[in-house]
MARVO-24668 format. One record per residue (C-alpha): residue in one letter; x negated, y negated, z. Coordinates in Angstrom, 1 decimal, padded with zeros to 4 digits. Layout:
BEGIN
+--------+--------+--------+--------+
| residu |      x |      y |      z |
+--------+--------+--------+--------+
|      A |      X |      Y |      Z |
...
+--------+--------+--------+--------+
// end
This chain:
BEGIN
+--------+--------+--------+--------+
| residu |      x |      y |      z |
+--------+--------+--------+--------+
|      M | -039.0 |  007.9 |  056.5 |
|      I | -035.0 |  008.2 |  055.9 |
|      S | -033.0 |  005.3 |  058.1 |
|      Y | -029.0 |  006.3 |  058.6 |
|      L | -026.6 |  003.7 |  058.3 |
|      N | -023.1 |  003.4 |  060.6 |
|      S | -021.5 |  003.7 |  057.5 |
|      N | -020.9 |  006.9 |  055.3 |
|      V | -021.9 |  007.5 |  052.0 |
|      Y | -018.9 |  006.9 |  050.3 |
|      E | -018.0 |  004.1 |  052.4 |
|      A | -021.8 |  002.5 |  051.2 |
|      T | -021.1 |  003.5 |  047.7 |
|      C | -018.0 |  001.7 |  047.5 |
|      Q | -019.9 | -002.1 |  049.1 |
|      R | -022.6 | -000.8 |  045.9 |
|      L | -020.0 | -000.7 |  043.5 |
|      R | -018.3 | -003.5 |  044.3 |
|      Y | -021.2 | -005.5 |  043.9 |
|      I | -022.5 | -003.8 |  040.6 |
|      F | -019.1 | -005.5 |  039.3 |
|      D | -019.2 | -008.5 |  040.7 |
|      E | -023.5 | -008.6 |  038.9 |
|      F | -022.8 | -007.8 |  035.4 |
|      D | -020.2 | -008.4 |  032.9 |
|      Q | -020.1 | -004.4 |  031.9 |
|      V | -020.2 | -001.1 |  034.0 |
|      V | -020.4 |  001.9 |  031.7 |
|      V | -019.9 |  005.3 |  033.6 |
|      S | -022.6 |  008.2 |  031.8 |
|      F | -020.7 |  011.0 |  032.0 |
|      S | -022.1 |  014.5 |  032.0 |
|      G | -018.3 |  016.8 |  033.3 |
|      G | -020.9 |  017.8 |  035.9 |
|      K | -020.1 |  017.4 |  039.8 |
|      D | -022.2 |  014.1 |  040.2 |
|      S | -020.7 |  012.8 |  037.5 |
|      T | -017.3 |  013.6 |  038.6 |
|      A | -017.3 |  011.4 |  042.2 |
|      I | -019.6 |  008.6 |  040.2 |
|      L | -016.7 |  008.2 |  038.0 |
|      N | -014.1 |  008.6 |  040.7 |
|      C | -015.5 |  006.2 |  042.9 |
|      A | -015.9 |  003.3 |  040.0 |
|      L | -012.4 |  004.4 |  038.6 |
|      K | -011.6 |  002.9 |  042.8 |
|      I | -013.5 |  000.2 |  042.5 |
|      A | -012.9 | -000.9 |  038.9 |
|      E | -008.9 | -000.6 |  040.3 |
|      E | -009.2 | -002.8 |  042.6 |
|      K | -011.2 | -005.5 |  040.9 |
|      N | -008.9 | -005.6 |  038.1 |
|      K | -010.9 | -004.3 |  035.7 |
|      L | -009.5 | -000.6 |  034.1 |
|      P | -009.7 |  000.4 |  031.5 |
|      L | -013.2 |  001.7 |  032.8 |
|      P | -015.8 |  002.8 |  029.8 |
|      V | -016.9 |  006.2 |  029.7 |
|      M | -019.4 |  007.8 |  027.5 |
|      F | -020.1 |  011.6 |  027.3 |
|      L | -023.1 |  012.1 |  025.1 |
|      D | -021.7 |  015.9 |  023.8 |
|      Q | -024.5 |  018.6 |  023.4 |
|      E | -022.5 |  021.1 |  021.5 |
|      A | -024.2 |  024.1 |  023.6 |
|      E | -021.7 |  023.1 |  026.7 |
|      W | -019.0 |  025.7 |  028.9 |
|      Q | -016.1 |  025.2 |  027.6 |
|      T | -014.5 |  024.6 |  030.6 |
|      V | -016.7 |  021.3 |  030.6 |
|      I | -015.4 |  020.3 |  027.6 |
|      D | -011.6 |  020.6 |  028.9 |
|      Y | -012.5 |  019.0 |  031.9 |
|      T | -014.1 |  016.3 |  030.0 |
|      R | -010.9 |  016.3 |  027.3 |
|      K | -008.9 |  015.7 |  030.9 |
|      V | -011.2 |  012.2 |  031.7 |
|      M | -010.9 |  011.1 |  028.2 |
|      E | -007.6 |  011.2 |  027.9 |
|      D | -007.0 |  009.4 |  031.5 |
|      T | -005.2 |  005.9 |  031.0 |
|      R | -007.4 |  004.0 |  032.7 |
|      V | -010.8 |  005.5 |  030.9 |
|      K | -011.9 |  003.7 |  027.8 |
|      P | -013.4 |  006.7 |  026.1 |
|      Y | -016.6 |  007.3 |  024.4 |
|      W | -017.3 |  010.7 |  023.2 |
|      L | -019.7 |  011.0 |  021.3 |
|      Q | -020.8 |  013.6 |  018.6 |
|      V | -023.7 |  012.7 |  016.8 |
|      P | -026.8 |  014.4 |  015.4 |
|      I | -029.0 |  014.9 |  018.1 |
|      K | -032.3 |  017.0 |  018.8 |
|      L | -032.8 |  019.3 |  021.7 |
|      F | -035.2 |  021.3 |  023.4 |
|      N | -034.2 |  025.1 |  022.9 |
|      A | -035.7 |  026.5 |  026.4 |
|      T | -035.0 |  030.1 |  025.1 |
|      S | -037.1 |  030.4 |  022.2 |
|      S | -040.7 |  029.5 |  020.9 |
|      D | -039.6 |  029.8 |  017.6 |
|      A | -036.1 |  027.6 |  017.4 |
|      S | -037.5 |  025.0 |  019.5 |
|      F | -034.7 |  022.6 |  018.8 |
|      L | -030.5 |  022.9 |  018.4 |
|      H | -030.0 |  019.9 |  016.0 |
|      C | -026.5 |  019.5 |  017.2 |
|      W | -023.8 |  018.4 |  015.0 |
|      E | -026.0 |  018.9 |  012.4 |
|      D | -023.9 |  018.6 |  008.8 |
|      G | -023.7 |  022.4 |  007.2 |
|      E | -024.2 |  024.1 |  010.6 |
|      E | -021.3 |  026.1 |  011.9 |
|      W | -020.5 |  024.1 |  015.0 |
|      M | -019.7 |  025.9 |  018.2 |
|      R | -016.7 |  023.4 |  018.0 |
|      E | -014.7 |  021.3 |  015.8 |
|      K | -015.0 |  017.7 |  016.9 |
|      E | -012.7 |  015.9 |  019.0 |
|      A | -010.1 |  013.4 |  016.6 |
|      Y | -011.2 |  010.7 |  018.5 |
|      A | -014.7 |  011.1 |  018.9 |
|      I | -017.6 |  008.1 |  017.2 |
|      T | -019.5 |  011.2 |  014.6 |
|      E | -021.9 |  008.8 |  013.3 |
|      N | -025.5 |  008.0 |  014.5 |
|      V | -026.0 |  004.9 |  014.1 |
|      Y | -028.4 |  004.3 |  017.4 |
|      G | -031.5 |  005.1 |  015.5 |
|      T | -032.9 |  007.7 |  017.8 |
|      D | -031.9 |  011.5 |  017.9 |
|      R | -033.8 |  012.4 |  021.1 |
|      F | -031.9 |  012.4 |  024.2 |
|      H | -033.1 |  010.5 |  026.8 |
|      P | -033.9 |  007.2 |  024.4 |
|      F | -030.0 |  007.1 |  023.0 |
|      F | -028.3 |  006.0 |  026.3 |
|      P | -030.2 |  002.3 |  026.0 |
|      A | -030.2 |  002.5 |  022.7 |
|      W | -025.9 |  002.9 |  022.9 |
|      L | -025.6 | -000.1 |  025.1 |
|      K | -028.2 | -002.2 |  022.9 |
|      Y | -025.3 | -001.4 |  019.8 |
|      H | -022.6 | -002.0 |  021.6 |
|      Y | -023.1 | -004.7 |  024.1 |
|      P | -025.8 | -006.7 |  022.6 |
|      D | -025.0 | -010.0 |  024.6 |
|      Q | -023.5 | -008.7 |  027.5 |
|      S | -025.5 | -007.7 |  031.3 |
|      V | -024.5 | -004.0 |  031.5 |
|      A | -024.9 | -001.9 |  034.0 |
|      M | -024.9 |  001.9 |  033.5 |
|      L | -023.8 |  004.5 |  035.8 |
|      T | -025.0 |  007.9 |  036.6 |
|      G | -024.7 |  010.6 |  038.8 |
|      V | -028.8 |  011.2 |  039.5 |
|      R | -029.3 |  012.0 |  043.1 |
|      A | -032.6 |  011.9 |  045.0 |
|      E | -032.0 |  015.6 |  046.8 |
|      E | -032.6 |  016.6 |  043.7 |
|      S | -037.0 |  016.6 |  043.0 |
|      P | -039.7 |  014.9 |  045.1 |
|      N | -040.5 |  012.6 |  042.1 |
|      R | -036.9 |  011.5 |  041.8 |
|      R | -036.8 |  010.5 |  045.7 |
|      T | -040.3 |  008.1 |  045.0 |
|      G | -038.8 |  007.0 |  041.7 |
|      L | -035.4 |  005.4 |  043.6 |
|      T | -036.8 |  004.2 |  046.5 |
|      A | -040.2 |  002.5 |  045.8 |
|      K | -039.5 | -000.7 |  044.3 |
|      A | -036.9 | -002.9 |  043.3 |
|      T | -035.5 | -002.4 |  040.3 |
|      Y | -032.7 | -004.7 |  039.6 |
|      K | -032.6 | -007.4 |  042.4 |
|      H | -032.5 | -005.3 |  046.1 |
|      I | -031.3 | -002.5 |  044.1 |
|      T | -033.8 |  000.5 |  043.9 |
|      Y | -032.1 |  003.3 |  043.1 |
|      G | -031.9 |  002.3 |  039.1 |
|      K | -033.8 |  001.9 |  036.5 |
|      A | -034.4 | -000.8 |  033.6 |
|      Y | -033.3 | -000.7 |  030.1 |
|      N | -033.5 | -003.2 |  028.7 |
|      K | -034.5 | -006.4 |  031.3 |
|      K | -034.2 | -009.0 |  027.7 |
|      L | -030.4 | -008.3 |  027.1 |
|      N | -030.1 | -007.3 |  030.8 |
|      H | -028.8 | -003.5 |  030.6 |
|      Y | -029.8 | -000.9 |  033.6 |
|      S | -029.1 |  002.3 |  034.0 |
|      I | -027.8 |  002.8 |  038.3 |
|      H | -027.6 |  005.2 |  040.2 |
|      P | -024.8 |  004.6 |  043.6 |
|      L | -025.0 |  008.7 |  044.5 |
|      Y | -028.8 |  008.6 |  045.2 |
|      D | -028.9 |  009.2 |  048.4 |
|      W | -025.7 |  011.5 |  048.7 |
|      S | -026.1 |  015.5 |  049.3 |
|      W | -024.7 |  018.2 |  047.0 |
|      R | -022.5 |  019.0 |  050.0 |
|      D | -021.3 |  015.1 |  050.1 |
|      I | -020.5 |  015.5 |  046.8 |
|      W | -018.2 |  018.4 |  047.6 |
|      K | -016.6 |  016.8 |  050.6 |
|      A | -015.8 |  013.7 |  048.5 |
|      I | -013.9 |  016.1 |  045.6 |
|      H | -012.4 |  017.8 |  048.3 |
|      D | -011.4 |  015.3 |  050.4 |
|      N | -010.0 |  013.0 |  047.3 |
|      E | -008.7 |  016.1 |  045.6 |
|      W | -010.4 |  014.9 |  042.3 |
|      S | -010.8 |  017.8 |  039.1 |
|      Y | -013.8 |  018.6 |  038.5 |
|      A | -015.1 |  021.5 |  036.1 |
|      K | -013.9 |  024.7 |  036.8 |
|      T | -017.6 |  026.3 |  036.1 |
|      Y | -017.5 |  025.9 |  039.4 |
|      D | -015.2 |  028.2 |  040.8 |
|      Y | -016.8 |  030.6 |  038.8 |
|      Y | -020.0 |  030.2 |  039.7 |
|      Y | -019.2 |  030.0 |  043.3 |
|      R | -017.3 |  033.4 |  043.1 |
|      Y | -020.4 |  035.3 |  041.4 |
|      G | -022.3 |  034.0 |  044.6 |
|      I | -024.9 |  030.9 |  043.6 |
|      A | -025.6 |  029.0 |  046.1 |
|      P | -023.9 |  025.3 |  045.8 |
|      N | -026.6 |  022.9 |  045.5 |
|      K | -028.3 |  025.9 |  042.8 |
|      M | -025.3 |  025.2 |  040.1 |
|      R | -026.3 |  023.0 |  037.6 |
|      I | -023.8 |  022.3 |  034.1 |
|      S | -025.7 |  021.1 |  031.6 |
|      N | -026.6 |  022.3 |  028.2 |
|      L | -026.4 |  025.9 |  027.7 |
|      H | -030.5 |  026.1 |  026.8 |
|      H | -031.3 |  023.7 |  028.9 |
|      E | -035.1 |  024.5 |  030.7 |
|      T | -033.3 |  023.4 |  034.4 |
|      A | -029.8 |  025.9 |  033.7 |
|      V | -031.2 |  028.5 |  031.7 |
|      H | -030.1 |  030.8 |  034.5 |
|      Q | -026.7 |  030.2 |  033.4 |
|      L | -027.0 |  032.4 |  030.1 |
|      Y | -026.8 |  035.5 |  032.7 |
|      Y | -023.1 |  034.6 |  033.7 |
|      L | -022.0 |  033.2 |  030.4 |
|      Q | -021.2 |  036.2 |  028.7 |
|      E | -018.8 |  037.1 |  031.3 |
|      I | -017.8 |  034.2 |  032.0 |
|      E | -016.5 |  033.0 |  028.1 |
|      G | -017.4 |  035.5 |  026.2 |
|      D | -016.1 |  033.6 |  023.0 |
|      T | -018.6 |  030.7 |  023.6 |
|      W | -021.3 |  033.3 |  024.4 |
|      D | -020.8 |  034.9 |  021.0 |
|      K | -020.9 |  031.0 |  019.1 |
|      L | -023.8 |  030.3 |  021.1 |
|      T | -026.2 |  033.6 |  019.7 |
|      R | -025.0 |  032.6 |  016.2 |
|      R | -025.5 |  028.9 |  017.1 |
|      L | -029.4 |  028.8 |  018.2 |
|      G | -032.1 |  031.2 |  018.0 |
|      G | -033.8 |  033.1 |  021.5 |
|      I | -029.9 |  033.3 |  023.3 |
|      N | -029.8 |  036.8 |  023.5 |
|      Q | -033.1 |  037.6 |  024.0 |
|      A | -032.6 |  035.2 |  027.3 |
|      R | -030.2 |  037.2 |  028.3 |
|      H | -031.9 |  040.7 |  028.1 |
|      F | -034.6 |  039.6 |  030.2 |
|      T | -034.1 |  039.9 |  034.2 |
|      R | -033.9 |  037.0 |  036.0 |
|      N | -037.7 |  036.7 |  036.9 |
|      E | -039.0 |  038.2 |  033.4 |
|      M | -038.3 |  035.0 |  032.5 |
|      F | -040.3 |  032.3 |  033.7 |
|      K | -041.6 |  033.6 |  036.9 |
|      I | -045.2 |  034.5 |  037.3 |
|      E | -046.2 |  036.0 |  040.9 |
|      E | -049.4 |  038.4 |  039.9 |
|      L | -052.1 |  038.4 |  037.3 |
|      P | -051.4 |  041.0 |  034.8 |
|      Y | -054.3 |  044.2 |  035.8 |
|      M | -055.7 |  043.1 |  031.9 |
|      F | -056.5 |  039.7 |  033.2 |
|      K | -060.1 |  038.8 |  034.5 |
|      T | -058.6 |  035.1 |  035.9 |
|      W | -055.0 |  033.1 |  035.3 |
|      E | -057.2 |  030.8 |  032.9 |
|      E | -057.9 |  033.7 |  030.6 |
|      Y | -054.2 |  034.7 |  030.8 |
|      R | -052.8 |  031.4 |  030.1 |
|      D | -054.9 |  030.9 |  026.9 |
|      H | -054.1 |  034.0 |  026.0 |
|      L | -050.0 |  032.9 |  026.3 |
|      L | -051.2 |  030.1 |  024.5 |
|      S | -052.6 |  032.1 |  021.3 |
|      K | -049.5 |  034.3 |  020.9 |
|      F | -046.3 |  032.3 |  022.4 |
|      I | -046.8 |  029.0 |  020.7 |
|      A | -046.8 |  028.2 |  017.3 |
|      P | -049.7 |  027.4 |  015.6 |
|      E | -049.0 |  024.0 |  014.6 |
|      K | -048.0 |  022.7 |  018.2 |
|      Q | -050.7 |  025.0 |  019.6 |
|      D | -052.4 |  021.5 |  019.9 |
|      V | -050.5 |  020.0 |  021.4 |
|      F | -050.8 |  022.2 |  024.4 |
|      S | -054.9 |  022.6 |  024.2 |
|      K | -054.7 |  019.0 |  025.1 |
|      K | -052.9 |  018.8 |  027.8 |
|      F | -054.5 |  021.4 |  029.9 |
|      A | -057.9 |  020.0 |  028.5 |
|      T | -056.5 |  017.3 |  030.3 |
|      M | -055.5 |  018.3 |  033.4 |
|      D | -058.4 |  021.2 |  033.4 |
|      E | -061.2 |  018.2 |  033.7 |
|      W | -058.8 |  015.9 |  036.1 |
|      Y | -058.4 |  018.6 |  038.4 |
|      K | -061.9 |  021.0 |  038.0 |
|      E | -062.9 |  019.8 |  041.5 |
|      M | -059.6 |  021.5 |  042.5 |
|      V | -060.2 |  023.8 |  046.1 |
|      Q | -061.1 |  027.5 |  043.5 |
|      E | -058.6 |  029.1 |  045.9 |
|      Q | -056.1 |  027.7 |  044.8 |
|      K | -056.6 |  027.0 |  041.1 |
|      H | -054.0 |  029.7 |  040.3 |
|      R | -051.5 |  027.0 |  041.0 |
|      L | -052.8 |  024.6 |  038.4 |
|      Y | -052.4 |  027.6 |  036.3 |
|      K | -049.0 |  028.9 |  036.7 |
|      A | -047.8 |  026.0 |  036.4 |
|      Q | -049.1 |  025.4 |  032.7 |
|      I | -048.1 |  028.8 |  032.3 |
|      T | -044.7 |  028.1 |  032.7 |
|      T | -044.8 |  025.7 |  030.6 |
|      I | -045.9 |  028.0 |  027.6 |
|      L | -043.2 |  030.0 |  028.7 |
|      M | -040.6 |  027.5 |  028.0 |
|      N | -042.2 |  026.2 |  025.5 |
|      D | -041.8 |  023.4 |  026.8 |
|      F | -044.2 |  020.9 |  024.6 |
|      E | -042.2 |  017.7 |  026.3 |
|      F | -044.1 |  018.9 |  030.1 |
|      T | -041.3 |  018.6 |  032.0 |
|      R | -042.0 |  021.1 |  034.3 |
|      L | -045.5 |  020.3 |  034.9 |
|      T | -043.8 |  017.2 |  036.6 |
|      N | -043.4 |  019.3 |  040.3 |
|      F | -047.7 |  020.4 |  040.2 |
|      V | -048.2 |  016.2 |  040.0 |
|      S | -045.5 |  015.5 |  041.7 |
|      N | -046.1 |  017.4 |  044.8 |
|      N | -048.3 |  016.0 |  047.7 |
|      P | -051.4 |  018.3 |  047.4 |
|      S | -051.6 |  017.0 |  043.6 |
|      I | -050.8 |  013.8 |  044.8 |
|      N | -053.5 |  013.7 |  047.7 |
|      Y | -056.0 |  015.3 |  045.5 |
|      R | -055.7 |  012.2 |  042.8 |
|      K | -056.4 |  009.5 |  045.6 |
|      W | -059.3 |  011.3 |  046.5 |
|      K | -060.7 |  011.7 |  042.9 |
|      Q | -060.2 |  007.7 |  042.7 |
|      G | -061.6 |  007.2 |  046.3 |
|      K | -058.5 |  005.9 |  047.7 |
|      E | -057.1 |  006.3 |  051.1 |
|      I | -054.7 |  008.9 |  052.1 |
|      K | -052.4 |  007.5 |  054.6 |
|      G | -049.4 |  009.0 |  056.5 |
|      R | -049.1 |  012.1 |  058.9 |
|      L | -050.1 |  014.7 |  057.6 |
|      T | -050.7 |  018.5 |  057.6 |
|      A | -053.7 |  020.8 |  056.7 |
|      S | -051.5 |  022.1 |  053.0 |
|      D | -051.0 |  018.1 |  052.2 |
|      L | -054.7 |  018.6 |  051.9 |
|      A | -055.0 |  021.4 |  050.3 |
|      Y | -056.7 |  020.9 |  047.1 |
|      I | -059.4 |  018.7 |  048.0 |
|      P | -062.4 |  020.6 |  048.3 |
|      H | -063.8 |  020.4 |  052.2 |
|      G | -067.1 |  018.6 |  051.3 |
|      G | -065.4 |  015.8 |  049.5 |
|      A | -062.7 |  015.3 |  051.9 |
|      Y | -064.4 |  015.2 |  055.2 |
|      K | -065.6 |  011.7 |  053.7 |
|      Y | -062.2 |  010.6 |  055.0 |
|      T | -062.9 |  011.6 |  058.8 |
|      E | -060.2 |  009.8 |  060.3 |
|      L | -057.4 |  011.8 |  058.2 |
|      Y | -057.7 |  014.8 |  060.2 |
|      K | -057.0 |  013.3 |  063.7 |
|      N | -053.4 |  013.3 |  062.1 |
|      I | -053.2 |  016.9 |  060.8 |
|      T | -051.0 |  018.8 |  062.7 |
+--------+--------+--------+--------+
// end
């Protein structure tokens, strides 16, 4: 249940930041160039100035395949005298959602033709002990702040997924703060998300009310009629932002040309329709079941050396959900098929399936746990009726 306060989210965030600046030796902003990063950056700058803690360290992990308008805006941020810039252009490995052959972009790799030249003041050597995206941030903090407590601020918001909402509100991370993650408790390093309860409307209201600068990519998105809550700024081949490729060629032709030379699968992805790319609606007529279709795609779309990774994951899920209502099993197979089409061997796309209410309640039923709360019929849709009726009390609350 959501509880509303008398203050607005902007005022509440400023209060949160005052507490964070008082609690930690260092406060760092993790900046991506997106609208949420813009909001947390400017809120943090306001409180840092108020507490005489400028310049504020700002870290930007440059993923190379970025919108040029994002780079232009980031350059403006990093050259602000209130900012201590950490612009990282180091070799890292990023998942490529547009190709089953070129599974990764090896960013800033020596000997490659980069998308653009490195910044004069960028950090270019990877001394952090990892080349993967998510482990990079705690590794970076450990290297630069081994003897100080640090709060790394991000623009993560609960509105963006049910999984995030649960993770940001369920339990305390640091003292009373739930909206964060412990990177290294021994070093007292935390990732904290003070905008966790903001909506996208709050973000844009704050930007316009305060006349903050932002990446002009959003203006182009708006002109193309993209809904504000669907606008994404990420690396150009990321699975959550791949639809931006449909606009990149027209908006930034030079960036498009460089990207097609740099990374396999980009030009092919552009020539699919949006629904053809990853969305599966109907079972093709030549297959009898969704499971058969999934296994066919696995054998044809995934490189042989990686098929075993997918097979083991799917086998585990098939076993776990084998008692799922037969009429609902297509949902499981569709989620797996999307994972295949995106070559997502990290299985990030399967989180939407496993974190929805019917899946959560099915697993509780499977483990013999009580399913609490006011439920709708759809919340129990995956549970076989014979098993679900063991919990007759549940059905008194179904609306």
